[in-house]
Backbone of each chain as nested JSON, in Angstrom:
{
  "chains": [
    {"id": "A", "residues": [
      {"number": 1, "name": "UNK", "atoms": {"N": [83.039, 87.473, 97.045], "CA": [83.366, 88.231, 98.271], "C": [83.947, 89.598, 97.898]}},
      {"number": 2, "name": "UNK", "atoms": {"N": [83.464, 90.637, 98.51], "CA": [83.973, 91.977, 98.196], "C": [85.272, 92.241, 98.97]}},
      {"number": 3, "name": "UNK", "atoms": {"N": [85.993, 93.241, 98.514], "CA": [87.235, 93.61, 99.208], "C": [86.926, 94.015, 100.65]}},
      {"number": 4, "name": "UNK", "atoms": {"N": [85.828, 94.731, 100.826], "CA": [85.483, 95.197, 102.177], "C": [85.168, 94.027, 103.095]}},
      {"number": 5, "name": "UNK", "atoms": {"N": [84.442, 93.022, 102.56], "CA": [84.096, 91.846, 103.368], "C": [85.352, 91.085, 103.757]}},
      {"number": 6, "name": "UNK", "atoms": {"N": [86.27, 90.949, 102.792], "CA": [87.53, 90.25, 103.071], "C": [88.353, 91.039, 104.099]}},
      {"number": 7, "name": "UNK", "atoms": {"N": [88.378, 92.359, 103.912], "CA": [89.129, 93.214, 104.844], "C": [88.56, 93.1, 106.26]}},
      {"number": 8, "name": "UNK", "atoms": {"N": [87.239, 93.101, 106.369], "CA": [86.601, 92.984, 107.687], "C": [86.94, 91.644, 108.339]}},
      {"number": 9, "name": "UNK", "atoms": {"N": [86.922, 90.586, 107.524], "CA": [87.213, 89.251, 108.059], "C": [88.667, 89.138, 108.511]}},
      {"number": 10, "name": "UNK", "atoms": {"N": [89.55, 89.879, 107.833], "CA": [90.98, 89.811, 108.162], "C": [91.376, 90.818, 109.238]}},
      {"number": 11, "name": "UNK", "atoms": {"N": [90.521, 91.794, 109.452], "CA": [90.838, 92.838, 110.427], "C": [91.83, 93.852, 109.896]}},
      {"number": 12, "name": "UNK", "atoms": {"N": [91.785, 94.079, 108.576], "CA": [92.661, 95.092, 107.967], "C": [91.798, 96.069, 107.171]}},
      {"number": 13, "name": "UNK", "atoms": {"N": [92.439, 97.075, 106.571], "CA": [91.674, 98.05, 105.789], "C": [91.423, 97.509, 104.378]}},
      {"number": 14, "name": "UNK", "atoms": {"N": [90.415, 98.099, 103.726], "CA": [90.126, 97.69, 102.348], "C": [91.307, 98.009, 101.433]}},
      {"number": 15, "name": "UNK", "atoms": {"N": [91.998, 99.094, 101.746], "CA": [93.158, 99.491, 100.951], "C": [94.247, 98.413, 100.985]}},
      {"number": 16, "name": "UNK", "atoms": {"N": [94.406, 97.782, 102.146], "CA": [95.421, 96.732, 102.268], "C": [95.064, 95.544, 101.371]}},
      {"number": 17, "name": "UNK", "atoms": {"N": [93.791, 95.154, 101.393], "CA": [93.351, 94.045, 100.542], "C": [93.566, 94.401, 99.075]}},
      {"number": 18, "name": "UNK", "atoms": {"N": [93.213, 95.628, 98.717], "CA": [93.364, 96.089, 97.327], "C": [94.835, 96.067, 96.912]}},
      {"number": 19, "name": "UNK", "atoms": {"N": [95.728, 96.543, 97.788], "CA": [97.151, 96.595, 97.452], "C": [97.741, 95.192, 97.313]}},
      {"number": 20, "name": "UNK", "atoms": {"N": [97.278, 94.265, 98.149], "CA": [97.767, 92.881, 98.052], "C": [97.291, 92.276, 96.728]}},
      {"number": 21, "name": "UNK", "atoms": {"N": [96.026, 92.494, 96.42], "CA": [95.457, 91.966, 95.171], "C": [96.181, 92.516, 93.953]}},
      {"number": 22, "name": "UNK", "atoms": {"N": [96.497, 93.798, 94.015], "CA": [97.151, 94.455, 92.877], "C": [98.628, 94.083, 92.791]}},
      {"number": 23, "name": "UNK", "atoms": {"N": [99.128, 93.351, 93.785], "CA": [100.531, 92.935, 93.786], "C": [101.487, 94.046, 94.157]}},
      {"number": 24, "name": "UNK", "atoms": {"N": [100.944, 95.107, 94.792], "CA": [101.798, 96.243, 95.162], "C": [102.3, 96.141, 96.59]}},
      {"number": 25, "name": "UNK", "atoms": {"N": [101.74, 95.219, 97.332], "CA": [102.157, 95.071, 98.734], "C": [102.222, 93.59, 99.097]}},
      {"number": 26, "name": "UNK", "atoms": {"N": [103.343, 93.197, 99.678], "CA": [103.498, 91.817, 100.149], "C": [103.122, 91.783, 101.626]}},
      {"number": 27, "name": "UNK", "atoms": {"N": [102.094, 91.012, 101.97], "CA": [101.662, 90.995, 103.379], "C": [102.675, 90.281, 104.267]}},
      {"number": 28, "name": "UNK", "atoms": {"N": [102.555, 90.526, 105.552], "CA": [103.414, 89.817, 106.506], "C": [103.017, 88.34, 106.488]}},
      {"number": 29, "name": "UNK", "atoms": {"N": [103.884, 87.503, 107.035], "CA": [103.605, 86.057, 107.051], "C": [102.326, 85.733, 107.833]}},
      {"number": 30, "name": "UNK", "atoms": {"N": [102.129, 86.339, 109.018], "CA": [100.877, 86.044, 109.733], "C": [99.632, 86.419, 108.921]}},
      {"number": 31, "name": "UNK", "atoms": {"N": [99.678, 87.572, 108.231], "CA": [98.518, 87.987, 107.441], "C": [98.327, 87.072, 106.228]}},
      {"number": 32, "name": "UNK", "atoms": {"N": [99.44, 86.666, 105.626], "CA": [99.353, 85.766, 104.47], "C": [98.71, 84.432, 104.88]}},
      {"number": 33, "name": "UNK", "atoms": {"N": [99.104, 83.913, 106.035], "CA": [98.508, 82.665, 106.527], "C": [97.019, 82.851, 106.824]}},
      {"number": 34, "name": "UNK", "atoms": {"N": [96.68, 84.014, 107.359], "CA": [95.29, 84.319, 107.681], "C": [94.44, 84.336, 106.406]}},
      {"number": 35, "name": "UNK", "atoms": {"N": [94.981, 84.956, 105.361], "CA": [94.271, 85.038, 104.079], "C": [94.067, 83.631, 103.513]}},
      {"number": 36, "name": "UNK", "atoms": {"N": [95.144, 82.838, 103.534], "CA": [95.063, 81.476, 102.989], "C": [94.037, 80.64, 103.768]}},
      {"number": 37, "name": "UNK", "atoms": {"N": [94.06, 80.789, 105.083], "CA": [93.126, 80.03, 105.936], "C": [91.675, 80.445, 105.634]}},
      {"number": 38, "name": "UNK", "atoms": {"N": [91.505, 81.75, 105.444], "CA": [90.156, 82.26, 105.173], "C": [89.633, 81.782, 103.819]}},
      {"number": 39, "name": "UNK", "atoms": {"N": [90.544, 81.669, 102.862], "CA": [90.146, 81.228, 101.519], "C": [90.121, 79.699, 101.411]}},
      {"number": 40, "name": "UNK", "atoms": {"N": [90.548, 79.026, 102.478], "CA": [90.521, 77.561, 102.495], "C": [91.534, 76.935, 101.555]}},
      {"number": 41, "name": "UNK", "atoms": {"N": [92.663, 77.604, 101.395], "CA": [93.713, 77.088, 100.512], "C": [95.057, 77.101, 101.218]}},
      {"number": 42, "name": "UNK", "atoms": {"N": [96.009, 76.388, 100.615], "CA": [97.371, 76.418, 101.164], "C": [98.005, 77.751, 100.774]}},
      {"number": 43, "name": "UNK", "atoms": {"N": [98.929, 78.213, 101.594], "CA": [99.522, 79.542, 101.341], "C": [100.199, 79.632, 99.978]}},
      {"number": 44, "name": "UNK", "atoms": {"N": [100.83, 78.507, 99.54], "CA": [101.511, 78.54, 98.242], "C": [100.532, 78.541, 97.067]}},
      {"number": 45, "name": "UNK", "atoms": {"N": [99.266, 78.252, 97.36], "CA": [98.251, 78.327, 96.3], "C": [97.716, 79.754, 96.152]}},
      {"number": 46, "name": "UNK", "atoms": {"N": [97.902, 80.513, 97.188], "CA": [97.41, 81.908, 97.154], "C": [98.519, 82.864, 96.71]}},
      {"number": 47, "name": "UNK", "atoms": {"N": [99.71, 82.643, 97.263], "CA": [100.833, 83.546, 96.947], "C": [101.913, 82.781, 96.197]}},
      {"number": 48, "name": "UNK", "atoms": {"N": [102.418, 83.429, 95.155], "CA": [103.495, 82.811, 94.38], "C": [104.778, 83.582, 94.635]}},
      {"number": 49, "name": "UNK", "atoms": {"N": [105.874, 82.842, 94.917], "CA": [107.145, 83.557, 95.146], "C": [107.685, 84.16, 93.853]}},
      {"number": 50, "name": "UNK", "atoms": {"N": [108.315, 85.324, 93.996], "CA": [108.924, 85.968, 92.826], "C": [110.33, 85.428, 92.659]}},
      {"number": 51, "name": "UNK", "atoms": {"N": [110.657, 84.911, 91.489], "CA": [112.009, 84.388, 91.232], "C": [112.865, 85.422, 90.526]}}
    ]},
    {"id": "B", "residues": [
      {"number": 1, "name": "UNK", "atoms": {"N": [86.332, 92.764, 91.73], "CA": [86.651, 92.989, 93.135], "C": [87.437, 94.276, 93.368]}},
      {"number": 2, "name": "UNK", "atoms": {"N": [87.697, 94.999, 92.249], "CA": [88.471, 96.215, 92.376], "C": [87.556, 97.39, 92.711]}},
      {"number": 3, "name": "UNK", "atoms": {"N": [87.45, 97.719, 93.992], "CA": [86.523, 98.766, 94.41], "C": [87.284, 100.035, 94.781]}},
      {"number": 4, "name": "UNK", "atoms": {"N": [86.665, 101.148, 94.519], "CA": [87.257, 102.429, 94.905], "C": [86.464, 102.999, 96.075]}},
      {"number": 5, "name": "UNK", "atoms": {"N": [87.101, 103.823, 96.901], "CA": [86.361, 104.418, 98.014], "C": [85.195, 105.252, 97.499]}},
      {"number": 6, "name": "UNK", "atoms": {"N": [84.08, 105.206, 98.216], "CA": [82.904, 105.966, 97.803], "C": [83.166, 107.461, 98.025]}},
      {"number": 7, "name": "UNK", "atoms": {"N": [82.409, 108.321, 97.333], "CA": [82.586, 109.769, 97.533], "C": [82.44, 110.166, 99.001]}},
      {"number": 8, "name": "UNK", "atoms": {"N": [81.542, 109.498, 99.724], "CA": [81.353, 109.821, 101.149], "C": [82.629, 109.515, 101.926]}},
      {"number": 9, "name": "UNK", "atoms": {"N": [83.246, 108.343, 101.622], "CA": [84.503, 107.967, 102.305], "C": [85.601, 108.963, 101.98]}},
      {"number": 10, "name": "UNK", "atoms": {"N": [85.677, 109.379, 100.704], "CA": [86.723, 110.323, 100.29], "C": [86.543, 111.677, 100.978]}},
      {"number": 11, "name": "UNK", "atoms": {"N": [85.296, 112.147, 101.028], "CA": [85.019, 113.443, 101.67], "C": [85.31, 113.357, 103.164]}},
      {"number": 12, "name": "UNK", "atoms": {"N": [84.944, 112.214, 103.766], "CA": [85.192, 112.021, 105.193], "C": [86.691, 112.056, 105.489]}},
      {"number": 13, "name": "UNK", "atoms": {"N": [87.482, 111.39, 104.618], "CA": [88.936, 111.361, 104.79], "C": [89.524, 112.766, 104.653]}},
      {"number": 14, "name": "UNK", "atoms": {"N": [89.059, 113.48, 103.612], "CA": [89.546, 114.839, 103.377], "C": [89.19, 115.746, 104.553]}},
      {"number": 15, "name": "UNK", "atoms": {"N": [87.989, 115.569, 105.082], "CA": [87.553, 116.384, 106.221], "C": [88.448, 116.134, 107.43]}},
      {"number": 16, "name": "UNK", "atoms": {"N": [88.821, 114.854, 107.643], "CA": [89.699, 114.529, 108.778], "C": [91.066, 115.182, 108.606]}},
      {"number": 17, "name": "UNK", "atoms": {"N": [91.604, 115.108, 107.371], "CA": [92.924, 115.706, 107.111], "C": [92.867, 117.214, 107.334]}},
      {"number": 18, "name": "UNK", "atoms": {"N": [91.817, 117.857, 106.798], "CA": [91.688, 119.307, 106.943], "C": [91.5, 119.708, 108.403]}},
      {"number": 19, "name": "UNK", "atoms": {"N": [90.721, 118.903, 109.138], "CA": [90.517, 119.195, 110.562], "C": [91.835, 119.084, 111.32]}},
      {"number": 20, "name": "UNK", "atoms": {"N": [92.628, 118.076, 110.989], "CA": [93.943, 117.901, 111.624], "C": [94.85, 119.083, 111.333]}},
      {"number": 21, "name": "UNK", "atoms": {"N": [94.848, 119.517, 110.073], "CA": [95.684, 120.661, 109.689], "C": [95.238, 121.929, 110.411]}},
      {"number": 22, "name": "UNK", "atoms": {"N": [93.918, 122.096, 110.522], "CA": [93.364, 123.267, 111.203], "C": [93.814, 123.294, 112.662]}},
      {"number": 23, "name": "UNK", "atoms": {"N": [93.773, 122.131, 113.306], "CA": [94.2, 122.049, 114.709], "C": [95.67, 122.43, 114.835]}},
      {"number": 24, "name": "UNK", "atoms": {"N": [96.494, 121.901, 113.921], "CA": [97.936, 122.203, 113.967], "C": [98.171, 123.696, 113.737]}},
      {"number": 25, "name": "UNK", "atoms": {"N": [97.458, 124.278, 112.762], "CA": [97.606, 125.716, 112.477], "C": [97.189, 126.547, 113.701]}},
      {"number": 26, "name": "UNK", "atoms": {"N": [96.055, 126.157, 114.307], "CA": [95.573, 126.902, 115.488], "C": [96.572, 126.802, 116.648]}},
      {"number": 27, "name": "UNK", "atoms": {"N": [97.148, 125.616, 116.827], "CA": [98.153, 125.455, 117.888], "C": [99.38, 126.325, 117.609]}},
      {"number": 28, "name": "UNK", "atoms": {"N": [99.763, 126.371, 116.338], "CA": [100.908, 127.205, 115.951], "C": [100.632, 128.672, 116.224]}},
      {"number": 29, "name": "UNK", "atoms": {"N": [99.453, 129.123, 115.819], "CA": [99.084, 130.529, 116.052], "C": [98.991, 130.829, 117.548]}},
      {"number": 30, "name": "UNK", "atoms": {"N": [98.43, 129.876, 118.306], "CA": [98.316, 130.065, 119.757], "C": [99.691, 130.19, 120.397]}},
      {"number": 31, "name": "UNK", "atoms": {"N": [100.631, 129.365, 119.927], "CA": [101.973, 129.432, 120.516], "C": [102.651, 130.755, 120.178]}},
      {"number": 32, "name": "UNK", "atoms": {"N": [102.306, 131.328, 119.017], "CA": [102.857, 132.643, 118.662], "C": [102.309, 133.728, 119.588]}},
      {"number": 33, "name": "UNK", "atoms": {"N": [101.007, 133.632, 119.873], "CA": [100.353, 134.629, 120.719], "C": [100.835, 134.557, 122.169]}},
      {"number": 34, "name": "UNK", "atoms": {"N": [101.273, 133.356, 122.588], "CA": [101.692, 133.178, 123.982], "C": [102.836, 134.101, 124.377]}},
      {"number": 35, "name": "UNK", "atoms": {"N": [103.683, 134.393, 123.392], "CA": [104.846, 135.237, 123.703], "C": [104.432, 136.652, 124.09]}},
      {"number": 36, "name": "UNK", "atoms": {"N": [103.204, 137.035, 123.736], "CA": [102.73, 138.385, 124.078], "C": [102.013, 138.429, 125.43]}},
      {"number": 37, "name": "UNK", "atoms": {"N": [101.728, 137.28, 126.009], "CA": [101.006, 137.244, 127.29], "C": [101.994, 137.318, 128.456]}},
      {"number": 38, "name": "UNK", "atoms": {"N": [101.884, 138.345, 129.292], "CA": [102.848, 138.464, 130.393], "C": [102.376, 137.727, 131.661]}},
      {"number": 39, "name": "UNK", "atoms": {"N": [103.313, 137.381, 132.518], "CA": [103.008, 136.884, 133.864], "C": [102.238, 135.586, 133.948]}},
      {"number": 40, "name": "UNK", "atoms": {"N": [101.379, 135.528, 134.996], "CA": [100.653, 134.292, 135.305], "C": [99.739, 133.802, 134.172]}},
      {"number": 41, "name": "UNK", "atoms": {"N": [98.946, 134.704, 133.523], "CA": [98.101, 134.203, 132.429], "C": [98.907, 133.508, 131.334]}},
      {"number": 42, "name": "UNK", "atoms": {"N": [100.081, 134.067, 131.076], "CA": [100.95, 133.473, 130.056], "C": [101.375, 132.069, 130.436]}},
      {"number": 43, "name": "UNK", "atoms": {"N": [101.699, 131.878, 131.745], "CA": [102.129, 130.555, 132.219], "C": [100.981, 129.554, 132.128]}},
      {"number": 44, "name": "UNK", "atoms": {"N": [99.768, 130.032, 132.527], "CA": [98.597, 129.156, 132.447], "C": [98.308, 128.749, 131.005]}},
      {"number": 45, "name": "UNK", "atoms": {"N": [98.403, 129.74, 130.12], "CA": [98.137, 129.467, 128.694], "C": [99.176, 128.497, 128.131]}},
      {"number": 46, "name": "UNK", "atoms": {"N": [100.43, 128.683, 128.538], "CA": [101.491, 127.786, 128.069], "C": [101.246, 126.364, 128.569]}},
      {"number": 47, "name": "UNK", "atoms": {"N": [100.818, 126.263, 129.823], "CA": [100.509, 124.944, 130.399], "C": [99.351, 124.278, 129.677]}},
      {"number": 48, "name": "UNK", "atoms": {"N": [98.335, 125.102, 129.36], "CA": [97.161, 124.588, 128.64], "C": [97.557, 124.088, 127.255]}},
      {"number": 49, "name": "UNK", "atoms": {"N": [98.394, 124.864, 126.595], "CA": [98.857, 124.491, 125.254], "C": [99.667, 123.192, 125.301]}},
      {"number": 50, "name": "UNK", "atoms": {"N": [100.523, 123.093, 126.309], "CA": [101.324, 121.866, 126.465], "C": [100.403, 120.668, 126.715]}},
      {"number": 51, "name": "UNK", "atoms": {"N": [99.354, 120.9, 127.508], "CA": [98.392, 119.831, 127.787], "C": [97.665, 119.38, 126.536]}},
      {"number": 52, "name": "UNK", "atoms": {"N": [97.244, 120.367, 125.718], "CA": [96.546, 120.042, 124.458], "C": [97.476, 119.248, 123.536]}},
      {"number": 53, "name": "UNK", "atoms": {"N": [98.751, 119.673, 123.472], "CA": [99.716, 118.964, 122.621], "C": [99.907, 117.524, 123.111]}},
      {"number": 54, "name": "UNK", "atoms": {"N": [99.99, 117.36, 124.431], "CA": [100.154, 116.015, 125.003], "C": [98.934, 115.148, 124.69]}},
      {"number": 55, "name": "UNK", "atoms": {"N": [97.753, 115.768, 124.773], "CA": [96.504, 115.05, 124.457], "C": [96.484, 114.616, 122.99]}},
      {"number": 56, "name": "UNK", "atoms": {"N": [96.936, 115.504, 122.124], "CA": [96.998, 115.184, 120.701], "C": [97.976, 114.04, 120.437]}},
      {"number": 57, "name": "UNK", "atoms": {"N": [99.12, 114.078, 121.132], "CA": [100.125, 113.02, 120.967], "C": [99.549, 111.674, 121.423]}},
      {"number": 58, "name": "UNK", "atoms": {"N": [98.814, 111.699, 122.531], "CA": [98.192, 110.47, 123.053], "C": [97.136, 109.943, 122.066]}},
      {"number": 59, "name": "UNK", "atoms": {"N": [96.319, 110.87, 121.509], "CA": [95.289, 110.462, 120.53], "C": [95.947, 109.89, 119.277]}},
      {"number": 60, "name": "UNK", "atoms": {"N": [97.054, 110.51, 118.862], "CA": [97.787, 110.018, 117.689], "C": [98.342, 108.623, 117.926]}},
      {"number": 61, "name": "UNK", "atoms": {"N": [98.857, 108.409, 119.129], "CA": [99.404, 107.09, 119.473], "C": [98.305, 106.023, 119.462]}},
      {"number": 62, "name": "UNK", "atoms": {"N": [97.148, 106.387, 120.019], "CA": [96.004, 105.454, 120.035], "C": [95.567, 105.109, 118.617]}},
      {"number": 63, "name": "UNK", "atoms": {"N": [95.525, 106.137, 117.772], "CA": [95.119, 105.948, 116.373], "C": [96.137, 105.06, 115.652]}},
      {"number": 64, "name": "UNK", "atoms": {"N": [97.421, 105.295, 115.917], "CA": [98.483, 104.509, 115.269], "C": [98.362, 103.029, 115.631]}},
      {"number": 65, "name": "UNK", "atoms": {"N": [98.019, 102.771, 116.88], "CA": [97.907, 101.37, 117.324], "C": [96.756, 100.644, 116.643]}},
      {"number": 66, "name": "UNK", "atoms": {"N": [95.773, 101.4, 116.143], "CA": [94.616, 100.794, 115.478], "C": [94.862, 100.572, 113.98]}},
      {"number": 67, "name": "UNK", "atoms": {"N": [95.973, 101.093, 113.453], "CA": [96.246, 100.947, 112.023], "C": [96.675, 99.519, 111.704]}},
      {"number": 68, "name": "UNK", "atoms": {"N": [96.429, 99.08, 110.475], "CA": [96.897, 97.75, 110.088], "C": [98.334, 97.851, 109.569]}},
      {"number": 69, "name": "UNK", "atoms": {"N": [98.903, 96.704, 109.171], "CA": [100.334, 96.686, 108.851], "C": [100.704, 97.567, 107.65]}},
      {"number": 70, "name": "UNK", "atoms": {"N": [99.837, 97.608, 106.633], "CA": [100.145, 98.44, 105.465], "C": [100.108, 99.923, 105.835]}},
      {"number": 71, "name": "UNK", "atoms": {"N": [99.084, 100.309, 106.589], "CA": [98.965, 101.714, 106.979], "C": [100.144, 102.148, 107.85]}},
      {"number": 72, "name": "UNK", "atoms": {"N": [100.579, 101.241, 108.742], "CA": [101.755, 101.563, 109.571], "C": [102.994, 101.74, 108.706]}},
      {"number": 73, "name": "UNK", "atoms": {"N": [103.106, 100.854, 107.687], "CA": [104.258, 100.949, 106.793], "C": [104.229, 102.276, 106.019]}},
      {"number": 74, "name": "UNK", "atoms": {"N": [103.024, 102.669, 105.589], "CA": [102.891, 103.925, 104.847], "C": [103.288, 105.121, 105.713]}},
      {"number": 75, "name": "UNK", "atoms": {"N": [102.823, 105.118, 106.961], "CA": [103.17, 106.233, 107.854], "C": [104.663, 106.208, 108.199]}},
      {"number": 76, "name": "UNK", "atoms": {"N": [105.221, 105.016, 108.318], "CA": [106.654, 104.884, 108.583], "C": [107.471, 105.473, 107.448]}},
      {"number": 77, "name": "UNK", "atoms": {"N": [107.055, 105.128, 106.22], "CA": [107.779, 105.661, 105.055], "C": [107.606, 107.166, 104.945]}},
      {"number": 78, "name": "UNK", "atoms": {"N": [106.386, 107.65, 105.261], "CA": [106.137, 109.096, 105.22], "C": [107.051, 109.807, 106.226]}},
      {"number": 79, "name": "UNK", "atoms": {"N": [107.232, 109.19, 107.4], "CA": [108.122, 109.777, 108.408], "C": [109.569, 109.779, 107.909]}},
      {"number": 80, "name": "UNK", "atoms": {"N": [109.958, 108.707, 107.22], "CA": [111.315, 108.664, 106.661], "C": [111.506, 109.802, 105.658]}},
      {"number": 81, "name": "UNK", "atoms": {"N": [110.496, 110.011, 104.816], "CA": [110.537, 111.118, 103.859], "C": [110.702, 112.438, 104.597]}},
      {"number": 82, "name": "UNK", "atoms": {"N": [109.879, 112.629, 105.621], "CA": [109.877, 113.89, 106.366], "C": [111.236, 114.136, 107.013]}},
      {"number": 83, "name": "UNK", "atoms": {"N": [111.765, 113.115, 107.67], "CA": [113.052, 113.274, 108.354], "C": [114.154, 113.582, 107.332]}},
      {"number": 84, "name": "UNK", "atoms": {"N": [114.143, 112.842, 106.234], "CA": [115.164, 113.045, 105.194], "C": [115.096, 114.44, 104.595]}},
      {"number": 85, "name": "UNK", "atoms": {"N": [113.893, 114.859, 104.227], "CA": [113.736, 116.178, 103.596], "C": [114.088, 117.312, 104.552]}},
      {"number": 86, "name": "UNK", "atoms": {"N": [113.611, 117.186, 105.803], "CA": [113.877, 118.25, 106.781], "C": [115.365, 118.312, 107.117]}},
      {"number": 87, "name": "UNK", "atoms": {"N": [115.992, 117.129, 107.226], "CA": [117.433, 117.093, 107.512], "C": [118.22, 117.76, 106.381]}},
      {"number": 88, "name": "UNK", "atoms": {"N": [117.866, 117.414, 105.143], "CA": [118.552, 118.013, 103.989], "C": [118.323, 119.528, 103.962]}},
      {"number": 89, "name": "UNK", "atoms": {"N": [117.083, 119.936, 104.248], "CA": [116.776, 121.376, 104.25], "C": [117.552, 122.091, 105.349]}},
      {"number": 90, "name": "UNK", "atoms": {"N": [117.613, 121.456, 106.539], "CA": [118.339, 122.073, 107.657], "C": [119.82, 122.235, 107.333]}},
      {"number": 91, "name": "UNK", "atoms": {"N": [120.385, 121.205, 106.705], "CA": [121.803, 121.28, 106.336], "C": [122.03, 122.405, 105.339]}},
      {"number": 92, "name": "UNK", "atoms": {"N": [121.108, 122.527, 104.356], "CA": [121.243, 123.573, 103.34], "C": [121.111, 124.956, 103.978]}},
      {"number": 93, "name": "UNK", "atoms": {"N": [120.113, 125.12, 104.847], "CA": [119.894, 126.429, 105.502], "C": [121.072, 126.755, 106.426]}},
      {"number": 94, "name": "UNK", "atoms": {"N": [121.565, 125.735, 107.137], "CA": [122.716, 125.955, 108.035], "C": [123.929, 126.427, 107.259]}},
      {"number": 95, "name": "UNK", "atoms": {"N": [124.144, 125.802, 106.108], "CA": [125.289, 126.203, 105.274], "C": [125.106, 127.651, 104.797]}},
      {"number": 96, "name": "UNK", "atoms": {"N": [123.881, 127.984, 104.399], "CA": [123.611, 129.358, 103.941], "C": [123.766, 130.363, 105.077]}},
      {"number": 97, "name": "UNK", "atoms": {"N": [123.338, 129.946, 106.292], "CA": [123.482, 130.841, 107.45], "C": [124.954, 131.063, 107.785]}},
      {"number": 98, "name": "UNK", "atoms": {"N": [125.736, 129.976, 107.69], "CA": [127.173, 130.089, 107.975], "C": [127.843, 131.059, 107.005]}},
      {"number": 99, "name": "UNK", "atoms": {"N": [127.323, 131.124, 105.789], "CA": [127.874, 132.037, 104.782], "C": [127.242, 133.427, 104.863]}},
      {"number": 100, "name": "UNK", "atoms": {"N": [126.265, 133.562, 105.775], "CA": [125.598, 134.85, 105.94], "C": [124.566, 135.138, 104.863]}},
      {"number": 101, "name": "UNK", "atoms": {"N": [124.143, 134.1, 104.164], "CA": [123.195, 134.295, 103.061], "C": [121.749, 134.042, 103.466]}},
      {"number": 102, "name": "UNK", "atoms": {"N": [121.542, 133.549, 104.694], "CA": [120.158, 133.283, 105.137], "C": [119.998, 133.715, 106.585]}},
      {"number": 103, "name": "UNK", "atoms": {"N": [118.785, 134.16, 106.91], "CA": [118.512, 134.547, 108.295], "C": [118.03, 133.327, 109.074]}},
      {"number": 104, "name": "UNK", "atoms": {"N": [117.812, 133.498, 110.383], "CA": [117.404, 132.358, 111.208], "C": [115.977, 131.918, 110.827]}},
      {"number": 105, "name": "UNK", "atoms": {"N": [115.711, 130.62, 111.019], "CA": [114.405, 130.056, 110.65], "C": [113.559, 129.913, 111.91]}},
      {"number": 106, "name": "UNK", "atoms": {"N": [112.315, 130.389, 111.825], "CA": [111.405, 130.277, 112.966], "C": [111.044, 128.802, 113.208]}},
      {"number": 107, "name": "UNK", "atoms": {"N": [111.001, 128.376, 114.484], "CA": [110.653, 126.976, 114.765], "C": [109.308, 126.547, 114.168]}},
      {"number": 108, "name": "UNK", "atoms": {"N": [108.352, 127.492, 114.102], "CA": [107.051, 127.152, 113.513], "C": [107.17, 126.86, 112.018]}},
      {"number": 109, "name": "UNK", "atoms": {"N": [108.061, 127.58, 111.368], "CA": [108.287, 127.332, 109.936], "C": [108.881, 125.936, 109.76]}},
      {"number": 110, "name": "UNK", "atoms": {"N": [109.757, 125.558, 110.696], "CA": [110.344, 124.21, 110.646], "C": [109.276, 123.152, 110.854]}},
      {"number": 111, "name": "UNK", "atoms": {"N": [108.385, 123.419, 111.816], "CA": [107.299, 122.468, 112.092], "C": [106.385, 122.344, 110.875]}},
      {"number": 112, "name": "UNK", "atoms": {"N": [106.092, 123.485, 110.243], "CA": [105.243, 123.463, 109.038], "C": [105.928, 122.68, 107.924]}},
      {"number": 113, "name": "UNK", "atoms": {"N": [107.234, 122.877, 107.793], "CA": [107.999, 122.148, 106.774], "C": [107.977, 120.651, 107.03]}},
      {"number": 114, "name": "UNK", "atoms": {"N": [108.085, 120.297, 108.316], "CA": [108.071, 118.88, 108.702], "C": [106.725, 118.241, 108.342]}},
      {"number": 115, "name": "UNK", "atoms": {"N": [105.642, 118.961, 108.65], "CA": [104.3, 118.439, 108.346], "C": [104.094, 118.342, 106.834]}},
      {"number": 116, "name": "UNK", "atoms": {"N": [104.564, 119.362, 106.116], "CA": [104.423, 119.344, 104.653], "C": [105.206, 118.176, 104.059]}},
      {"number": 117, "name": "UNK", "atoms": {"N": [106.419, 117.946, 104.565], "CA": [107.24, 116.842, 104.052], "C": [106.591, 115.499, 104.375]}},
      {"number": 118, "name": "UNK", "atoms": {"N": [106.002, 115.398, 105.555], "CA": [105.305, 114.165, 105.946], "C": [104.094, 113.926, 105.033]}},
      {"number": 119, "name": "UNK", "atoms": {"N": [103.348, 114.992, 104.768], "CA": [102.187, 114.889, 103.877], "C": [102.597, 114.47, 102.475]}},
      {"number": 120, "name": "UNK", "atoms": {"N": [103.692, 115.055, 102.004], "CA": [104.202, 114.716, 100.671], "C": [104.609, 113.24, 100.628]}},
      {"number": 121, "name": "UNK", "atoms": {"N": [105.31, 112.803, 101.673], "CA": [105.731, 111.405, 101.757], "C": [104.54, 110.467, 101.778]}},
      {"number": 122, "name": "UNK", "atoms": {"N": [103.509, 110.869, 102.504], "CA": [102.298, 110.034, 102.602], "C": [101.603, 109.942, 101.242]}},
      {"number": 123, "name": "UNK", "atoms": {"N": [101.546, 111.063, 100.524], "CA": [100.929, 111.066, 99.19], "C": [101.707, 110.151, 98.24]}},
      {"number": 124, "name": "UNK", "atoms": {"N": [103.029, 110.254, 98.281], "CA": [103.862, 109.45, 97.372], "C": [103.703, 107.96, 97.702]}},
      {"number": 125, "name": "UNK", "atoms": {"N": [103.768, 107.615, 98.976], "CA": [103.63, 106.215, 99.391], "C": [102.246, 105.693, 99.024]}},
      {"number": 126, "name": "UNK", "atoms": {"N": [101.229, 106.519, 99.258], "CA": [99.857, 106.133, 98.94], "C": [99.719, 105.872, 97.447]}},
      {"number": 127, "name": "UNK", "atoms": {"N": [100.311, 106.74, 96.638], "CA": [100.245, 106.607, 95.187], "C": [100.94, 105.32, 94.735]}},
      {"number": 128, "name": "UNK", "atoms": {"N": [102.052, 104.978, 95.361], "CA": [102.802, 103.788, 94.958], "C": [102.083, 102.497, 95.326]}},
      {"number": 129, "name": "UNK", "atoms": {"N": [101.378, 102.518, 96.446], "CA": [100.775, 101.286, 96.952], "C": [99.315, 101.107, 96.569]}},
      {"number": 130, "name": "UNK", "atoms": {"N": [98.689, 102.16, 96.062], "CA": [97.244, 102.048, 95.79], "C": [96.987, 101.879, 94.302]}}
    ]}
  ]
}
């Protein structure tokens, strides 16, 4: 899946997807849940908390 | 999956920024010329200018509502930069004016400074997040 396809499915910009992937931006909780749902995984499998 | 914007997207973005700047510059120049227009034409022109500014504000608001959360955050931070820089500059200029070391600042120069500070903030935020 390309960044643009993921961005379109999430209703955000490609830049947002890129920044999340690069670890430079932490998405809001609703967006994080949306990403996890789209990828068919649990949220903790997609995002790891920083200790 | 790491994609960069295509040259067409980059040129399109640059064109939008330049068009926005051109509109702001033209509005600034128009407001300068208004002071030379006497009587009724001057009032009509001032009303027209106010209407155009209101239309621009409405278009900006509509555009802002269409932005996603990251873009809103970037513009928010850019505004924080702009407010901080302009406030610091105003305090410095005010202090210099109180000491008689600086003359009064034209409101258009302040507006230009505000836009420049906002642009700088947007560039810095964009660089940090991209």
